[in-house]
Biotite code that builds the C-alpha atoms (Angstrom):
import biotite.structure as struc

atoms = struc.array([
    struc.Atom([14.030, 31.685, 19.489], chain_id="A", res_id=1, res_name="MET", atom_name="CA", element="C"),
    struc.Atom([15.426, 30.093, 22.964], chain_id="A", res_id=2, res_name="SER", atom_name="CA", element="C"),
    struc.Atom([12.959, 27.917, 24.808], chain_id="A", res_id=3, res_name="THR", atom_name="CA", element="C"),
    struc.Atom([12.424, 30.263, 27.299], chain_id="A", res_id=4, res_name="GLU", atom_name="CA", element="C"),
    struc.Atom([11.388, 33.102, 25.071], chain_id="A", res_id=5, res_name="GLU", atom_name="CA", element="C"),
    struc.Atom([9.019, 30.814, 22.892], chain_id="A", res_id=6, res_name="GLN", atom_name="CA", element="C"),
    struc.Atom([5.344, 31.556, 23.416], chain_id="A", res_id=7, res_name="LEU", atom_name="CA", element="C"),
    struc.Atom([3.001, 29.345, 24.862], chain_id="A", res_id=8, res_name="VAL", atom_name="CA", element="C"),
    struc.Atom([-0.837, 29.452, 25.356], chain_id="A", res_id=9, res_name="THR", atom_name="CA", element="C"),
    struc.Atom([-2.007, 30.032, 28.954], chain_id="A", res_id=10, res_name="VAL", atom_name="CA", element="C"),
    struc.Atom([-5.544, 30.544, 28.363], chain_id="A", res_id=11, res_name="TYR", atom_name="CA", element="C"),
    struc.Atom([-8.228, 30.255, 25.660], chain_id="A", res_id=12, res_name="ILE", atom_name="CA", element="C"),
    struc.Atom([-11.079, 32.864, 25.496], chain_id="A", res_id=13, res_name="ALA", atom_name="CA", element="C"),
    struc.Atom([-13.317, 35.149, 23.542], chain_id="A", res_id=14, res_name="ARG", atom_name="CA", element="C"),
    struc.Atom([-12.175, 38.341, 22.158], chain_id="A", res_id=15, res_name="GLN", atom_name="CA", element="C"),
    struc.Atom([-13.622, 40.708, 24.821], chain_id="A", res_id=16, res_name="MET", atom_name="CA", element="C"),
    struc.Atom([-12.665, 38.312, 27.390], chain_id="A", res_id=17, res_name="GLU", atom_name="CA", element="C"),
    struc.Atom([-9.028, 37.930, 25.980], chain_id="A", res_id=18, res_name="ALA", atom_name="CA", element="C"),
    struc.Atom([-8.601, 41.736, 25.992], chain_id="A", res_id=19, res_name="GLN", atom_name="CA", element="C"),
    struc.Atom([-9.492, 42.042, 29.617], chain_id="A", res_id=20, res_name="ILE", atom_name="CA", element="C"),
    struc.Atom([-6.571, 39.132, 30.502], chain_id="A", res_id=21, res_name="ILE", atom_name="CA", element="C"),
    struc.Atom([-4.282, 40.583, 28.262], chain_id="A", res_id=22, res_name="LYS", atom_name="CA", element="C"),
    struc.Atom([-4.607, 44.381, 30.254], chain_id="A", res_id=23, res_name="GLY", atom_name="CA", element="C"),
    struc.Atom([-4.493, 42.203, 33.373], chain_id="A", res_id=24, res_name="ARG", atom_name="CA", element="C"),
    struc.Atom([-1.203, 40.435, 32.508], chain_id="A", res_id=25, res_name="LEU", atom_name="CA", element="C"),
    struc.Atom([0.449, 43.509, 31.248], chain_id="A", res_id=26, res_name="GLU", atom_name="CA", element="C"),
    struc.Atom([-0.289, 45.325, 34.369], chain_id="A", res_id=27, res_name="SER", atom_name="CA", element="C"),
    struc.Atom([1.862, 42.882, 36.197], chain_id="A", res_id=28, res_name="GLU", atom_name="CA", element="C"),
    struc.Atom([4.840, 43.260, 33.771], chain_id="A", res_id=29, res_name="GLY", atom_name="CA", element="C"),
    struc.Atom([3.848, 40.052, 31.520], chain_id="A", res_id=30, res_name="ILE", atom_name="CA", element="C"),
    struc.Atom([4.091, 40.535, 27.643], chain_id="A", res_id=31, res_name="SER", atom_name="CA", element="C"),
    struc.Atom([1.017, 39.195, 25.835], chain_id="A", res_id=32, res_name="VAL", atom_name="CA", element="C"),
    struc.Atom([0.347, 37.919, 22.379], chain_id="A", res_id=33, res_name="LEU", atom_name="CA", element="C"),
    struc.Atom([-3.159, 37.438, 21.603], chain_id="A", res_id=34, res_name="LEU", atom_name="CA", element="C"),
    struc.Atom([-3.477, 34.766, 18.449], chain_id="A", res_id=35, res_name="SER", atom_name="CA", element="C"),
    struc.Atom([-6.729, 34.491, 16.606], chain_id="A", res_id=36, res_name="TYR", atom_name="CA", element="C"),
    struc.Atom([-8.216, 33.645, 13.357], chain_id="A", res_id=37, res_name="GLU", atom_name="CA", element="C"),
    struc.Atom([-9.137, 36.719, 11.526], chain_id="A", res_id=38, res_name="SER", atom_name="CA", element="C"),
    struc.Atom([-12.612, 35.666, 9.942], chain_id="A", res_id=39, res_name="ALA", atom_name="CA", element="C"),
    struc.Atom([-14.023, 34.744, 13.386], chain_id="A", res_id=40, res_name="GLY", atom_name="CA", element="C"),
    struc.Atom([-13.453, 38.236, 14.632], chain_id="A", res_id=41, res_name="LEU", atom_name="CA", element="C"),
    struc.Atom([-14.689, 39.892, 11.355], chain_id="A", res_id=42, res_name="VAL", atom_name="CA", element="C"),
    struc.Atom([-17.852, 37.769, 11.242], chain_id="A", res_id=43, res_name="TYR", atom_name="CA", element="C"),
    struc.Atom([-18.445, 37.146, 14.894], chain_id="A", res_id=44, res_name="GLY", atom_name="CA", element="C"),
    struc.Atom([-18.245, 33.443, 14.182], chain_id="A", res_id=45, res_name="ILE", atom_name="CA", element="C"),
    struc.Atom([-17.742, 30.802, 17.389], chain_id="A", res_id=46, res_name="THR", atom_name="CA", element="C"),
    struc.Atom([-17.967, 27.496, 15.737], chain_id="A", res_id=47, res_name="VAL", atom_name="CA", element="C"),
    struc.Atom([-14.825, 25.147, 15.367], chain_id="A", res_id=48, res_name="ASP", atom_name="CA", element="C"),
    struc.Atom([-12.310, 27.280, 16.916], chain_id="A", res_id=49, res_name="GLY", atom_name="CA", element="C"),
    struc.Atom([-13.057, 30.446, 15.015], chain_id="A", res_id=50, res_name="LEU", atom_name="CA", element="C"),
    struc.Atom([-13.862, 33.083, 17.456], chain_id="A", res_id=51, res_name="GLY", atom_name="CA", element="C"),
    struc.Atom([-11.402, 32.063, 20.277], chain_id="A", res_id=52, res_name="GLU", atom_name="CA", element="C"),
    struc.Atom([-8.433, 33.669, 21.273], chain_id="A", res_id=53, res_name="VAL", atom_name="CA", element="C"),
    struc.Atom([-5.222, 32.186, 22.561], chain_id="A", res_id=54, res_name="LYS", atom_name="CA", element="C"),
    struc.Atom([-3.659, 34.241, 25.088], chain_id="A", res_id=55, res_name="VAL", atom_name="CA", element="C"),
    struc.Atom([-0.020, 33.567, 24.676], chain_id="A", res_id=56, res_name="MET", atom_name="CA", element="C"),
    struc.Atom([3.049, 34.428, 26.925], chain_id="A", res_id=57, res_name="VAL", atom_name="CA", element="C"),
    struc.Atom([6.808, 33.845, 26.909], chain_id="A", res_id=58, res_name="PRO", atom_name="CA", element="C"),
    struc.Atom([7.315, 30.277, 28.200], chain_id="A", res_id=59, res_name="ARG", atom_name="CA", element="C"),
    struc.Atom([9.556, 31.489, 31.399], chain_id="A", res_id=60, res_name="ARG", atom_name="CA", element="C"),
    struc.Atom([6.205, 33.153, 32.418], chain_id="A", res_id=61, res_name="LEU", atom_name="CA", element="C"),
    struc.Atom([3.865, 30.891, 31.761], chain_id="A", res_id=62, res_name="ALA", atom_name="CA", element="C"),
    struc.Atom([3.479, 29.588, 35.416], chain_id="A", res_id=63, res_name="GLU", atom_name="CA", element="C"),
    struc.Atom([3.365, 33.174, 36.868], chain_id="A", res_id=64, res_name="GLU", atom_name="CA", element="C"),
    struc.Atom([0.760, 34.161, 34.284], chain_id="A", res_id=65, res_name="ALA", atom_name="CA", element="C"),
    struc.Atom([-1.485, 30.788, 35.235], chain_id="A", res_id=66, res_name="LYS", atom_name="CA", element="C"),
    struc.Atom([-1.348, 31.873, 38.894], chain_id="A", res_id=67, res_name="GLU", atom_name="CA", element="C"),
    struc.Atom([-2.251, 35.477, 38.412], chain_id="A", res_id=68, res_name="ILE", atom_name="CA", element="C"),
    struc.Atom([-5.306, 33.991, 36.118], chain_id="A", res_id=69, res_name="LEU", atom_name="CA", element="C"),
    struc.Atom([-6.045, 31.411, 38.784], chain_id="A", res_id=70, res_name="GLY", atom_name="CA", element="C"),
    struc.Atom([-5.923, 28.411, 36.122], chain_id="A", res_id=71, res_name="VAL", atom_name="CA", element="C"),
    struc.Atom([-3.994, 25.124, 36.454], chain_id="A", res_id=72, res_name="ALA", atom_name="CA", element="C"),
])
């Protein structure tokens, strides 16, 4: 996988917020992968990183995604 196609995390959120962010970025033509620990989703746990969702995009689109989301 080339450096440009590697996925990078642009935002960390809870499940519901991550789904909304995914939809927003995809509406702008940016492909998104949500990465999360399944135990957090199944049991609703939000401790020590469980329950957090990493919003990941291709490296070449990371800056554009951050601008859309309004994060630095």
